[in-house]
All heavy atoms as a GROMACS GRO file, in nm:
protein
  586
    1MET      N    1   2.024   0.568  -3.701
    1MET     CA    2   1.992   0.533  -3.553
    1MET      C    3   2.064   0.400  -3.528
    1MET      O    4   2.069   0.309  -3.613
    1MET     CB    5   1.843   0.522  -3.539
    1MET     CG    6   1.787   0.628  -3.456
    1MET     SD    7   1.613   0.608  -3.415
    1MET     CE    8   1.540   0.697  -3.548
    2ALA      N    9   2.091   0.384  -3.404
    2ALA     CA   10   2.157   0.255  -3.359
    2ALA      C   11   2.048   0.146  -3.356
    2ALA      O   12   1.931   0.186  -3.330
    2ALA     CB   13   2.219   0.270  -3.217
    3ASP      N   14   2.087   0.028  -3.363
    3ASP     CA   15   1.989  -0.080  -3.361
    3ASP      C   16   1.915  -0.082  -3.228
    3ASP      O   17   1.791  -0.108  -3.235
    3ASP     CB   18   2.059  -0.225  -3.368
    3ASP     CG   19   2.109  -0.240  -3.514
    3ASP    OD1   20   2.057  -0.177  -3.609
    3ASP    OD2   21   2.204  -0.326  -3.529
    4GLY      N   22   1.966  -0.048  -3.117
    4GLY     CA   23   1.893  -0.047  -2.990
    4GLY      C   24   1.783   0.057  -2.997
    4GLY      O   25   1.681   0.038  -2.940
    5ALA      N   26   1.813   0.174  -3.051
    5ALA     CA   27   1.715   0.281  -3.060
    5ALA      C   28   1.600   0.239  -3.152
    5ALA      O   29   1.485   0.257  -3.124
    5ALA     CB   30   1.782   0.408  -3.117
    6ASP      N   31   1.632   0.174  -3.271
    6ASP     CA   32   1.526   0.122  -3.352
    6ASP      C   33   1.442   0.018  -3.291
    6ASP      O   34   1.320   0.020  -3.305
    6ASP     CB   35   1.588   0.059  -3.486
    6ASP     CG   36   1.648   0.163  -3.580
    6ASP    OD1   37   1.619   0.282  -3.555
    6ASP    OD2   38   1.728   0.120  -3.665
    7GLY      N   39   1.503  -0.067  -3.208
    7GLY     CA   40   1.431  -0.172  -3.131
    7GLY      C   41   1.338  -0.107  -3.030
    7GLY      O   42   1.224  -0.159  -3.016
    8GLY      N   43   1.384   0.000  -2.968
    8GLY     CA   44   1.298   0.068  -2.868
    8GLY      C   45   1.175   0.130  -2.939
    8GLY      O   46   1.067   0.134  -2.876
    9LEU      N   47   1.201   0.189  -3.055
    9LEU     CA   48   1.097   0.253  -3.128
    9LEU      C   49   0.986   0.150  -3.173
    9LEU      O   50   0.869   0.168  -3.162
    9LEU     CB   51   1.142   0.325  -3.246
    9LEU     CG   52   1.227   0.453  -3.213
    9LEU    CD1   53   1.272   0.522  -3.334
    9LEU    CD2   54   1.146   0.555  -3.126
   10LEU      N   55   1.044   0.032  -3.222
   10LEU     CA   56   0.959  -0.077  -3.274
   10LEU      C   57   0.876  -0.130  -3.159
   10LEU      O   58   0.752  -0.151  -3.166
   10LEU     CB   59   1.040  -0.189  -3.338
   10LEU     CG   60   0.954  -0.302  -3.387
   10LEU    CD1   61   0.856  -0.254  -3.488
   10LEU    CD2   62   1.051  -0.410  -3.443
   11ALA      N   63   0.937  -0.147  -3.039
   11ALA     CA   64   0.867  -0.193  -2.922
   11ALA      C   65   0.760  -0.098  -2.872
   11ALA      O   66   0.644  -0.147  -2.841
   11ALA     CB   67   0.967  -0.221  -2.810
   12THR      N   68   0.789   0.026  -2.876
   12THR     CA   69   0.691   0.131  -2.840
   12THR      C   70   0.569   0.130  -2.933
   12THR      O   71   0.455   0.127  -2.888
   12THR     CB   72   0.758   0.268  -2.829
   12THR    OG1   73   0.857   0.264  -2.731
   12THR    CG2   74   0.654   0.377  -2.796
   13ALA      N   75   0.601   0.128  -3.064
   13ALA     CA   76   0.494   0.124  -3.160
   13ALA      C   77   0.405  -0.007  -3.152
   13ALA      O   78   0.284  -0.001  -3.156
   13ALA     CB   79   0.549   0.138  -3.304
   14SER      N   80   0.480  -0.114  -3.140
   14SER     CA   81   0.406  -0.247  -3.125
   14SER      C   82   0.318  -0.247  -3.000
   14SER      O   83   0.203  -0.294  -3.006
   14SER     CB   84   0.503  -0.361  -3.118
   14SER     OG   85   0.580  -0.368  -3.235
   15GLU      N   86   0.366  -0.195  -2.886
   15GLU     CA   87   0.288  -0.188  -2.769
   15GLU      C   88   0.166  -0.102  -2.782
   15GLU      O   89   0.063  -0.141  -2.740
   15GLU     CB   90   0.378  -0.146  -2.650
   15GLU     CG   91   0.308  -0.144  -2.513
   15GLU     CD   92   0.392  -0.107  -2.398
   15GLU    OE1   93   0.518  -0.074  -2.419
   15GLU    OE2   94   0.341  -0.104  -2.283
   16ALA      N   95   0.180   0.012  -2.836
   16ALA     CA   96   0.070   0.102  -2.860
   16ALA      C   97  -0.036   0.049  -2.949
   16ALA      O   98  -0.156   0.058  -2.922
   16ALA     CB   99   0.125   0.241  -2.916
   17ILE      N  100   0.009  -0.008  -3.054
   17ILE     CA  101  -0.088  -0.073  -3.152
   17ILE      C  102  -0.160  -0.184  -3.083
   17ILE      O  103  -0.282  -0.202  -3.101
   17ILE     CB  104  -0.013  -0.117  -3.282
   17ILE    CG1  105   0.037   0.007  -3.361
   17ILE    CG2  106  -0.103  -0.205  -3.364
   17ILE    CD1  107   0.129  -0.023  -3.471
   18ALA      N  108  -0.092  -0.268  -3.006
   18ALA     CA  109  -0.160  -0.380  -2.932
   18ALA      C  110  -0.258  -0.324  -2.841
   18ALA      O  111  -0.370  -0.380  -2.820
   18ALA     CB  112  -0.053  -0.464  -2.864
   19LEU      N  113  -0.227  -0.214  -2.769
   19LEU     CA  114  -0.322  -0.159  -2.670
   19LEU      C  115  -0.446  -0.103  -2.744
   19LEU      O  116  -0.554  -0.112  -2.691
   19LEU     CB  117  -0.255  -0.050  -2.585
   19LEU     CG  118  -0.153  -0.101  -2.489
   19LEU    CD1  119  -0.070   0.019  -2.432
   19LEU    CD2  120  -0.220  -0.178  -2.380
   20ILE      N  121  -0.428  -0.045  -2.860
   20ILE     CA  122  -0.538   0.010  -2.935
   20ILE      C  123  -0.626  -0.102  -2.982
   20ILE      O  124  -0.750  -0.097  -2.976
   20ILE     CB  125  -0.485   0.094  -3.060
   20ILE    CG1  126  -0.422   0.217  -3.004
   20ILE    CG2  127  -0.597   0.129  -3.156
   20ILE    CD1  128  -0.326   0.292  -3.097
   21ARG      N  129  -0.564  -0.214  -3.031
   21ARG     CA  130  -0.641  -0.330  -3.083
   21ARG      C  131  -0.721  -0.388  -2.963
   21ARG      O  132  -0.832  -0.431  -2.982
   21ARG     CB  133  -0.550  -0.429  -3.146
   21ARG     CG  134  -0.495  -0.388  -3.279
   21ARG     CD  135  -0.395  -0.490  -3.335
   21ARG     NE  136  -0.457  -0.620  -3.357
   21ARG     CZ  137  -0.534  -0.662  -3.461
   21ARG    NH1  138  -0.548  -0.571  -3.558
   21ARG    NH2  139  -0.582  -0.778  -3.468
   22LYS      N  140  -0.656  -0.393  -2.848
   22LYS     CA  141  -0.727  -0.445  -2.728
   22LYS      C  142  -0.846  -0.362  -2.694
   22LYS      O  143  -0.953  -0.413  -2.663
   22LYS     CB  144  -0.628  -0.444  -2.609
   22LYS     CG  145  -0.699  -0.508  -2.484
   22LYS     CD  146  -0.592  -0.514  -2.367
   22LYS     CE  147  -0.654  -0.566  -2.247
   22LYS     NZ  148  -0.564  -0.566  -2.137
   23ALA      N  149  -0.836  -0.226  -2.701
   23ALA     CA  150  -0.943  -0.136  -2.669
   23ALA      C  151  -1.055  -0.158  -2.770
   23ALA      O  152  -1.177  -0.161  -2.736
   23ALA     CB  153  -0.896   0.008  -2.674
   24LYS      N  154  -1.022  -0.173  -2.900
   24LYS     CA  155  -1.128  -0.200  -3.000
   24LYS      C  156  -1.195  -0.329  -2.974
   24LYS      O  157  -1.321  -0.344  -2.992
   24LYS     CB  158  -1.065  -0.198  -3.139
   24LYS     CG  159  -1.027  -0.060  -3.181
   24LYS     CD  160  -0.967  -0.062  -3.328
   24LYS     CE  161  -0.939   0.079  -3.382
   24LYS     NZ  162  -0.897   0.076  -3.522
   25SER      N  163  -1.119  -0.437  -2.939
   25SER     CA  164  -1.179  -0.566  -2.914
   25SER      C  165  -1.275  -0.558  -2.794
   25SER      O  166  -1.388  -0.611  -2.795
   25SER     CB  167  -1.067  -0.665  -2.888
   25SER     OG  168  -1.120  -0.791  -2.851
   26GLN      N  169  -1.231  -0.491  -2.689
   26GLN     CA  170  -1.316  -0.480  -2.567
   26GLN      C  171  -1.440  -0.398  -2.594
   26GLN      O  172  -1.546  -0.418  -2.528
   26GLN     CB  173  -1.236  -0.414  -2.452
   26GLN     CG  174  -1.135  -0.515  -2.396
   26GLN     CD  175  -1.045  -0.452  -2.290
   26GLN    OE1  176  -1.028  -0.326  -2.286
   26GLN    NE2  177  -0.983  -0.537  -2.214
   27ALA      N  178  -1.434  -0.308  -2.685
   27ALA     CA  179  -1.546  -0.224  -2.729
   27ALA      C  180  -1.641  -0.293  -2.831
   27ALA      O  181  -1.743  -0.243  -2.872
   27ALA     CB  182  -1.504  -0.090  -2.782
   28HIS      N  183  -1.594  -0.414  -2.878
   28HIS     CA  184  -1.671  -0.490  -2.975
   28HIS      C  185  -1.692  -0.416  -3.104
   28HIS      O  186  -1.799  -0.421  -3.157
   28HIS     CB  187  -1.807  -0.538  -2.918
   28HIS     CG  188  -1.786  -0.618  -2.794
   28HIS    ND1  189  -1.739  -0.747  -2.790
   28HIS    CD2  190  -1.814  -0.592  -2.658
   28HIS    CE1  191  -1.738  -0.794  -2.673
   28HIS    NE2  192  -1.780  -0.702  -2.583
   29VAL      N  193  -1.586  -0.350  -3.149
   29VAL     CA  194  -1.589  -0.280  -3.275
   29VAL      C  195  -1.483  -0.346  -3.362
   29VAL      O  196  -1.394  -0.415  -3.319
   29VAL     CB  197  -1.562  -0.132  -3.267
   29VAL    CG1  198  -1.672  -0.071  -3.178
   29VAL    CG2  199  -1.425  -0.105  -3.214
   30SER      N  200  -1.501  -0.325  -3.496
   30SER     CA  201  -1.406  -0.374  -3.594
   30SER      C  202  -1.265  -0.314  -3.574
   30SER      O  203  -1.248  -0.210  -3.530
   30SER     CB  204  -1.456  -0.340  -3.732
   30SER     OG  205  -1.355  -0.365  -3.831
   31MET      N  206  -1.170  -0.396  -3.603
   31MET     CA  207  -1.027  -0.346  -3.599
   31MET      C  208  -1.011  -0.235  -3.699
   31MET      O  209  -0.916  -0.147  -3.688
   31MET     CB  210  -0.931  -0.464  -3.627
   31MET     CG  211  -0.915  -0.562  -3.519
   31MET     SD  212  -0.869  -0.493  -3.363
   31MET     CE  213  -0.986  -0.562  -3.252
   32ARG      N  214  -1.098  -0.224  -3.798
   32ARG     CA  215  -1.087  -0.119  -3.903
   32ARG      C  216  -1.174   0.009  -3.858
   32ARG      O  217  -1.176   0.098  -3.932
   32ARG     CB  218  -1.143  -0.170  -4.030
   32ARG     CG  219  -1.057  -0.285  -4.082
   32ARG     CD  220  -1.104  -0.346  -4.213
   32ARG     NE  221  -1.060  -0.269  -4.315
   32ARG     CZ  222  -1.098  -0.288  -4.448
   32ARG    NH1  223  -1.176  -0.383  -4.477
   32ARG    NH2  224  -1.041  -0.210  -4.537
   33ALA      N  225  -1.234  -0.002  -3.744
   33ALA     CA  226  -1.312   0.116  -3.694
   33ALA      C  227  -1.223   0.236  -3.673
   33ALA      O  228  -1.104   0.220  -3.621
   33ALA     CB  229  -1.386   0.083  -3.563
   34ASP      N  230  -1.272   0.352  -3.704
   34ASP     CA  231  -1.193   0.475  -3.679
   34ASP      C  232  -1.201   0.517  -3.532
   34ASP      O  233  -1.302   0.489  -3.468
   34ASP     CB  234  -1.256   0.591  -3.762
   34ASP     CG  235  -1.227   0.571  -3.907
   34ASP    OD1  236  -1.134   0.505  -3.951
   34ASP    OD2  237  -1.306   0.632  -3.987
   35VAL      N  238  -1.087   0.565  -3.480
   35VAL     CA  239  -1.079   0.613  -3.348
   35VAL      C  240  -1.078   0.764  -3.353
   35VAL      O  241  -0.996   0.823  -3.426
   35VAL     CB  242  -0.956   0.557  -3.276
   35VAL    CG1  243  -0.934   0.625  -3.140
   35VAL    CG2  244  -0.957   0.412  -3.263
   36ASP      N  245  -1.167   0.838  -3.286
   36ASP     CA  246  -1.155   0.980  -3.289
   36ASP      C  247  -1.038   1.031  -3.219
   36ASP      O  248  -0.966   1.113  -3.273
   36ASP     CB  249  -1.284   1.041  -3.218
   36ASP     CG  250  -1.412   1.026  -3.292
   36ASP    OD1  251  -1.405   1.018  -3.420
   36ASP    OD2  252  -1.523   1.015  -3.234
   37THR      N  253  -1.010   0.986  -3.093
   37THR     CA  254  -0.893   1.030  -3.022
   37THR      C  255  -0.840   0.914  -2.939
   37THR      O  256  -0.915   0.836  -2.881
   37THR     CB  257  -0.940   1.139  -2.916
   37THR    OG1  258  -1.004   1.246  -2.992
   37THR    CG2  259  -0.818   1.196  -2.845
   38ALA      N  260  -0.704   0.905  -2.934
   38ALA     CA  261  -0.642   0.812  -2.851
   38ALA      C  262  -0.556   0.896  -2.746
   38ALA      O  263  -0.482   0.982  -2.784
   38ALA     CB  264  -0.549   0.727  -2.930
   39VAL      N  265  -0.577   0.863  -2.619
   39VAL     CA  266  -0.501   0.930  -2.517
   39VAL      C  267  -0.391   0.828  -2.472
   39VAL      O  268  -0.415   0.720  -2.418
   39VAL     CB  269  -0.591   0.966  -2.398
   39VAL    CG1  270  -0.505   1.031  -2.289
   39VAL    CG2  271  -0.700   1.054  -2.444
   40VAL      N  272  -0.269   0.867  -2.502
   40VAL     CA  273  -0.154   0.785  -2.474
   40VAL      C  274  -0.087   0.838  -2.352
   40VAL      O  275  -0.053   0.959  -2.336
   40VAL     CB  276  -0.049   0.781  -2.592
   40VAL    CG1  277   0.065   0.693  -2.555
   40VAL    CG2  278  -0.119   0.736  -2.718
   41SER      N  279  -0.073   0.752  -2.246
   41SER     CA  280  -0.002   0.796  -2.128
   41SER      C  281   0.112   0.703  -2.096
   41SER      O  282   0.108   0.586  -2.122
   41SER     CB  283  -0.099   0.802  -2.009
   41SER     OG  284  -0.167   0.676  -1.994
   42GLY      N  285   0.211   0.764  -2.027
   42GLY     CA  286   0.326   0.690  -1.992
   42GLY      C  287   0.434   0.786  -1.938
   42GLY      O  288   0.411   0.906  -1.921
   43THR      N  289   0.550   0.734  -1.916
   43THR     CA  290   0.666   0.812  -1.873
   43THR      C  291   0.702   0.915  -1.978
   43THR      O  292   0.674   0.893  -2.093
   43THR     CB  293   0.787   0.728  -1.829
   43THR    OG1  294   0.832   0.657  -1.950
   43THR    CG2  295   0.755   0.621  -1.722
   44ARG      N  296   0.773   1.017  -1.940
   44ARG     CA  297   0.826   1.113  -2.035
   44ARG      C  298   0.906   1.045  -2.142
   44ARG      O  299   0.896   1.077  -2.264
   44ARG     CB  300   0.902   1.222  -1.968
   44ARG     CG  301   0.976   1.322  -2.053
   44ARG     CD  302   0.895   1.396  -2.170
   44ARG     NE  303   0.768   1.446  -2.135
   44ARG     CZ  304   0.669   1.448  -2.222
   44ARG    NH1  305   0.678   1.416  -2.349
   44ARG    NH2  306   0.544   1.493  -2.190
   45GLU      N  307   0.995   0.952  -2.108
   45GLU     CA  308   1.078   0.875  -2.198
   45GLU      C  309   0.996   0.797  -2.298
   45GLU      O  310   1.025   0.796  -2.417
   45GLU     CB  311   1.182   0.793  -2.122
   45GLU     CG  312   1.281   0.863  -2.039
   45GLU     CD  313   1.227   0.909  -1.895
   45GLU    OE1  314   1.119   0.861  -1.856
   45GLU    OE2  315   1.294   0.997  -1.845
   46ALA      N  316   0.896   0.726  -2.246
   46ALA     CA  317   0.810   0.647  -2.328
   46ALA      C  318   0.731   0.737  -2.425
   46ALA      O  319   0.718   0.703  -2.550
   46ALA     CB  320   0.713   0.567  -2.247
   47LEU      N  321   0.681   0.851  -2.381
   47LEU     CA  322   0.609   0.943  -2.470
   47LEU      C  323   0.706   1.008  -2.574
   47LEU      O  324   0.656   1.033  -2.690
   47LEU     CB  325   0.543   1.045  -2.391
   47LEU     CG  326   0.425   1.003  -2.300
   47LEU    CD1  327   0.367   1.111  -2.221
   47LEU    CD2  328   0.321   0.926  -2.381
   48ASP      N  329   0.828   1.034  -2.541
   48ASP     CA  330   0.928   1.082  -2.634
   48ASP      C  331   0.945   0.976  -2.749
   48ASP      O  332   0.957   1.016  -2.867
   48ASP     CB  333   1.058   1.117  -2.569
   48ASP     CG  334   1.049   1.239  -2.478
   48ASP    OD1  335   0.953   1.316  -2.491
   48ASP    OD2  336   1.142   1.262  -2.402
   49ARG      N  337   0.957   0.849  -2.709
   49ARG     CA  338   0.971   0.743  -2.811
   49ARG      C  339   0.841   0.739  -2.894
   49ARG      O  340   0.849   0.728  -3.020
   49ARG     CB  341   0.998   0.612  -2.746
   49ARG     CG  342   1.147   0.591  -2.705
   49ARG     CD  343   1.175   0.447  -2.660
   49ARG     NE  344   1.082   0.383  -2.566
   49ARG     CZ  345   1.079   0.402  -2.436
   49ARG    NH1  346   1.180   0.471  -2.382
   49ARG    NH2  347   0.993   0.346  -2.365
   50PHE      N  348   0.732   0.748  -2.832
   50PHE     CA  349   0.608   0.735  -2.902
   50PHE      C  350   0.591   0.852  -3.004
   50PHE      O  351   0.541   0.832  -3.113
   50PHE     CB  352   0.485   0.740  -2.807
   50PHE     CG  353   0.349   0.747  -2.877
   50PHE    CD1  354   0.297   0.620  -2.924
   50PHE    CD2  355   0.285   0.855  -2.903
   50PHE    CE1  356   0.177   0.621  -2.994
   50PHE    CE2  357   0.161   0.862  -2.975
   50PHE     CZ  358   0.110   0.738  -3.020
   51ALA      N  359   0.635   0.968  -2.966
   51ALA     CA  360   0.629   1.084  -3.064
   51ALA      C  361   0.692   1.052  -3.190
   51ALA      O  362   0.651   1.107  -3.299
   51ALA     CB  363   0.683   1.205  -2.992
   52LEU      N  364   0.801   0.971  -3.188
   52LEU     CA  365   0.870   0.935  -3.312
   52LEU      C  366   0.804   0.834  -3.392
   52LEU      O  367   0.833   0.826  -3.519
   52LEU     CB  368   1.010   0.885  -3.275
   52LEU     CG  369   1.102   0.981  -3.202
   52LEU    CD1  370   1.228   0.919  -3.156
   52LEU    CD2  371   1.137   1.104  -3.291
   53VAL      N  372   0.701   0.767  -3.345
   53VAL     CA  373   0.628   0.668  -3.426
   53VAL      C  374   0.483   0.707  -3.432
   53VAL      O  375   0.398   0.626  -3.476
   53VAL     CB  376   0.649   0.519  -3.365
   53VAL    CG1  377   0.788   0.478  -3.378
   53VAL    CG2  378   0.602   0.516  -3.222
   54ASP      N  379   0.449   0.822  -3.381
   54ASP     CA  380   0.308   0.868  -3.376
   54ASP      C  381   0.239   0.848  -3.508
   54ASP      O  382   0.125   0.794  -3.514
   54ASP     CB  383   0.305   1.013  -3.338
   54ASP     CG  384   0.166   1.079  -3.333
   54ASP    OD1  385   0.094   1.050  -3.235
   54ASP    OD2  386   0.136   1.139  -3.433
   55ALA      N  387   0.292   0.895  -3.616
   55ALA     CA  388   0.218   0.893  -3.748
   55ALA      C  389   0.192   0.749  -3.785
   55ALA      O  390   0.084   0.716  -3.841
   55ALA     CB  391   0.304   0.963  -3.857
   56ASP      N  392   0.284   0.659  -3.763
   56ASP     CA  393   0.264   0.522  -3.798
   56ASP      C  394   0.161   0.450  -3.716
   56ASP      O  395   0.080   0.379  -3.764
   56ASP     CB  396   0.400   0.440  -3.785
   56ASP     CG  397   0.506   0.487  -3.880
   56ASP    OD1  398   0.479   0.514  -4.002
   56ASP    OD2  399   0.623   0.498  -3.839
   57VAL      N  400   0.160   0.476  -3.580
   57VAL     CA  401   0.060   0.430  -3.499
   57VAL      C  402  -0.081   0.482  -3.533
   57VAL      O  403  -0.176   0.408  -3.537
   57VAL     CB  404   0.091   0.458  -3.349
   57VAL    CG1  405  -0.019   0.416  -3.256
   57VAL    CG2  406   0.218   0.381  -3.310
   58ARG      N  407  -0.082   0.606  -3.562
   58ARG     CA  408  -0.218   0.665  -3.608
   58ARG      C  409  -0.271   0.604  -3.734
   58ARG      O  410  -0.387   0.574  -3.745
   58ARG     CB  411  -0.200   0.822  -3.628
   58ARG     CG  412  -0.184   0.897  -3.492
   58ARG     CD  413  -0.158   1.035  -3.509
   58ARG     NE  414  -0.264   1.094  -3.604
   58ARG     CZ  415  -0.279   1.224  -3.620
   58ARG    NH1  416  -0.193   1.318  -3.560
   58ARG    NH2  417  -0.364   1.268  -3.702
   59ALA      N  418  -0.181   0.577  -3.826
   59ALA     CA  419  -0.224   0.514  -3.950
   59ALA      C  420  -0.262   0.365  -3.925
   59ALA      O  421  -0.377   0.331  -3.978
   59ALA     CB  422  -0.108   0.517  -4.058
   60ALA      N  423  -0.196   0.293  -3.851
   60ALA     CA  424  -0.228   0.159  -3.822
   60ALA      C  425  -0.357   0.149  -3.740
   60ALA      O  426  -0.432   0.056  -3.765
   60ALA     CB  427  -0.111   0.092  -3.750
   61GLY      N  428  -0.379   0.237  -3.647
   61GLY     CA  429  -0.495   0.229  -3.563
   61GLY      C  430  -0.613   0.309  -3.612
   61GLY      O  431  -0.719   0.308  -3.549
   62ARG      N  432  -0.597   0.375  -3.728
   62ARG     CA  433  -0.710   0.461  -3.784
   62ARG      C  434  -0.749   0.565  -3.683
   62ARG      O  435  -0.859   0.578  -3.649
   62ARG     CB  436  -0.823   0.371  -3.834
   62ARG     CG  437  -0.784   0.277  -3.936
   62ARG     CD  438  -0.890   0.182  -3.984
   62ARG     NE  439  -1.000   0.267  -4.038
   62ARG     CZ  440  -1.030   0.274  -4.171
   62ARG    NH1  441  -0.955   0.208  -4.256
   62ARG    NH2  442  -1.132   0.338  -4.215
   63ILE      N  443  -0.650   0.642  -3.633
   63ILE     CA  444  -0.675   0.735  -3.522
   63ILE      C  445  -0.667   0.873  -3.583
   63ILE      O  446  -0.577   0.907  -3.648
   63ILE     CB  447  -0.560   0.716  -3.417
   63ILE    CG1  448  -0.569   0.572  -3.362
   63ILE    CG2  449  -0.575   0.818  -3.305
   63ILE    CD1  450  -0.438   0.539  -3.279
   64GLY      N  451  -0.773   0.957  -3.540
   64GLY     CA  452  -0.773   1.095  -3.582
   64GLY      C  453  -0.682   1.187  -3.508
   64GLY      O  454  -0.611   1.264  -3.567
   65ALA      N  455  -0.679   1.173  -3.380
   65ALA     CA  456  -0.598   1.267  -3.299
   65ALA      C  457  -0.542   1.190  -3.184
   65ALA      O  458  -0.592   1.091  -3.135
   65ALA     CB  459  -0.686   1.379  -3.241
   66VAL      N  460  -0.420   1.228  -3.131
   66VAL     CA  461  -0.356   1.171  -3.021
   66VAL      C  462  -0.325   1.277  -2.922
   66VAL      O  463  -0.280   1.385  -2.949
   66VAL     CB  464  -0.222   1.107  -3.068
   66VAL    CG1  465  -0.136   1.054  -2.942
   66VAL    CG2  466  -0.251   0.987  -3.164
   67GLU      N  467  -0.362   1.245  -2.799
   67GLU     CA  468  -0.326   1.334  -2.682
   67GLU      C  469  -0.221   1.255  -2.596
   67GLU      O  470  -0.236   1.129  -2.587
   67GLU     CB  471  -0.446   1.360  -2.597
   67GLU     CG  472  -0.555   1.445  -2.667
   67GLU     CD  473  -0.682   1.459  -2.587
   67GLU    OE1  474  -0.686   1.425  -2.472
   67GLU    OE2  475  -0.782   1.505  -2.646
   68GLN      N  476  -0.131   1.325  -2.531
   68GLN     CA  477  -0.027   1.253  -2.451
   68GLN      C  478  -0.040   1.309  -2.309
   68GLN      O  479  -0.070   1.428  -2.282
   68GLN     CB  480   0.108   1.281  -2.503
   68GLN     CG  481   0.137   1.223  -2.632
   68GLN     CD  482   0.286   1.238  -2.682
   68GLN    OE1  483   0.363   1.284  -2.598
   68GLN    NE2  484   0.315   1.202  -2.801
   69GLN      N  485  -0.032   1.216  -2.212
   69GLN     CA  486  -0.032   1.249  -2.074
   69GLN      C  487   0.077   1.178  -1.999
   69GLN      O  488   0.097   1.057  -2.020
   69GLN     CB  489  -0.165   1.202  -2.008
   69GLN     CG  490  -0.290   1.278  -2.059
   69GLN     CD  491  -0.421   1.234  -1.996
   69GLN    OE1  492  -0.422   1.127  -1.933
   69GLN    NE2  493  -0.522   1.308  -2.020
   70VAL      N  494   0.157   1.253  -1.921
   70VAL     CA  495   0.271   1.201  -1.848
   70VAL      C  496   0.224   1.138  -1.718
   70VAL      O  497   0.147   1.197  -1.647
   70VAL     CB  498   0.384   1.306  -1.826
   70VAL    CG1  499   0.495   1.241  -1.746
   70VAL    CG2  500   0.426   1.366  -1.955
   71HIS      N  501   0.268   1.017  -1.695
   71HIS     CA  502   0.249   0.955  -1.562
   71HIS      C  503   0.359   0.850  -1.535
   71HIS      O  504   0.440   0.825  -1.636
   71HIS     CB  505   0.111   0.891  -1.544
   71HIS     CG  506   0.087   0.759  -1.619
   71HIS    ND1  507   0.116   0.637  -1.566
   71HIS    CD2  508   0.052   0.731  -1.744
   71HIS    CE1  509   0.098   0.540  -1.650
   71HIS    NE2  510   0.053   0.597  -1.760
   72ASP      N  511   0.372   0.797  -1.419
   72ASP     CA  512   0.486   0.710  -1.388
   72ASP      C  513   0.464   0.570  -1.416
   72ASP      O  514   0.560   0.499  -1.403
   72ASP     CB  515   0.509   0.731  -1.230
   72ASP     CG  516   0.565   0.862  -1.187
   72ASP    OD1  517   0.624   0.925  -1.272
   72ASP    OD2  518   0.537   0.901  -1.074
   73GLY      N  519   0.350   0.530  -1.466
   73GLY     CA  520   0.332   0.394  -1.497
   73GLY      C  521   0.363   0.349  -1.636
   73GLY      O  522   0.429   0.426  -1.708
   74ALA      N  523   0.327   0.224  -1.671
   74ALA     CA  524   0.353   0.167  -1.800
   74ALA      C  525   0.270   0.242  -1.905
   74ALA      O  526   0.176   0.312  -1.881
   74ALA     CB  527   0.317   0.022  -1.800
   75LEU      N  528   0.314   0.223  -2.030
   75LEU     CA  529   0.241   0.288  -2.141
   75LEU      C  530   0.097   0.236  -2.141
   75LEU      O  531   0.066   0.121  -2.120
   75LEU     CB  532   0.305   0.250  -2.272
   75LEU     CG  533   0.261   0.323  -2.394
   75LEU    CD1  534   0.308   0.471  -2.386
   75LEU    CD2  535   0.311   0.260  -2.523
   76ALA      N  536   0.001   0.329  -2.153
   76ALA     CA  537  -0.140   0.297  -2.157
   76ALA      C  538  -0.206   0.380  -2.270
   76ALA      O  539  -0.166   0.492  -2.299
   76ALA     CB  540  -0.210   0.328  -2.020
   77VAL      N  541  -0.311   0.328  -2.321
   77VAL     CA  542  -0.381   0.394  -2.432
   77VAL      C  543  -0.530   0.380  -2.399
   77VAL      O  544  -0.584   0.272  -2.377
   77VAL     CB  545  -0.362   0.336  -2.572
   77VAL    CG1  546  -0.438   0.405  -2.674
   77VAL    CG2  547  -0.212   0.344  -2.603
   78HIS      N  548  -0.608   0.494  -2.407
   78HIS     CA  549  -0.747   0.501  -2.388
   78HIS      C  550  -0.798   0.566  -2.519
   78HIS      O  551  -0.746   0.657  -2.568
   78HIS     CB  552  -0.790   0.580  -2.268
   78HIS     CG  553  -0.740   0.529  -2.141
   78HIS    ND1  554  -0.794   0.422  -2.078
   78HIS    CD2  555  -0.634   0.569  -2.066
   78HIS    CE1  556  -0.726   0.393  -1.964
   78HIS    NE2  557  -0.623   0.481  -1.960
   79VAL      N  558  -0.910   0.494  -2.573
   79VAL     CA  559  -0.956   0.541  -2.708
   79VAL      C  560  -1.095   0.605  -2.688
   79VAL      O  561  -1.168   0.561  -2.600
   79VAL     CB  562  -0.953   0.435  -2.812
   79VAL    CG1  563  -0.813   0.393  -2.842
   79VAL    CG2  564  -1.038   0.319  -2.777
   80ARG      N  565  -1.134   0.699  -2.776
   80ARG     CA  566  -1.266   0.750  -2.787
   80ARG      C  567  -1.307   0.726  -2.934
   80ARG      O  568  -1.235   0.773  -3.022
   80ARG     CB  569  -1.269   0.898  -2.747
   80ARG     CG  570  -1.245   0.925  -2.601
   80ARG     CD  571  -1.259   1.063  -2.568
   80ARG     NE  572  -1.144   1.097  -2.490
   80ARG     CZ  573  -1.069   1.211  -2.502
   80ARG    NH1  574  -1.098   1.301  -2.589
   80ARG    NH2  575  -0.959   1.227  -2.425
   81PHE      N  576  -1.426   0.664  -2.948
   81PHE     CA  577  -1.473   0.643  -3.087
   81PHE      C  578  -1.564   0.753  -3.129
   81PHE      O  579  -1.628   0.819  -3.057
   81PHE     CB  580  -1.546   0.507  -3.093
   81PHE     CG  581  -1.461   0.395  -3.055
   81PHE    CD1  582  -1.456   0.336  -2.937
   81PHE    CD2  583  -1.368   0.339  -3.152
   81PHE    CE1  584  -1.366   0.231  -2.900
   81PHE    CE2  585  -1.286   0.232  -3.128
   81PHE     CZ  586  -1.289   0.176  -3.001
   0.00000   0.00000   0.00000
């Protein structure tokens, strides 16, 4: 993969992990808490990039399942514990 593509994947993974950590913090749970489901929403292009890093994000966020929803806004993550 080209460096630009790798950078885009890293940025997508980093953004998703940061959003998951933020959700855990706002829920006042440990960063090590398991997440039953994470709903990731964003543009089709963002979700296509996310699909390539899905397994890594799931491992880092201790996520059981991921659902994807297409919308026109920025990448967003909602979690269910």
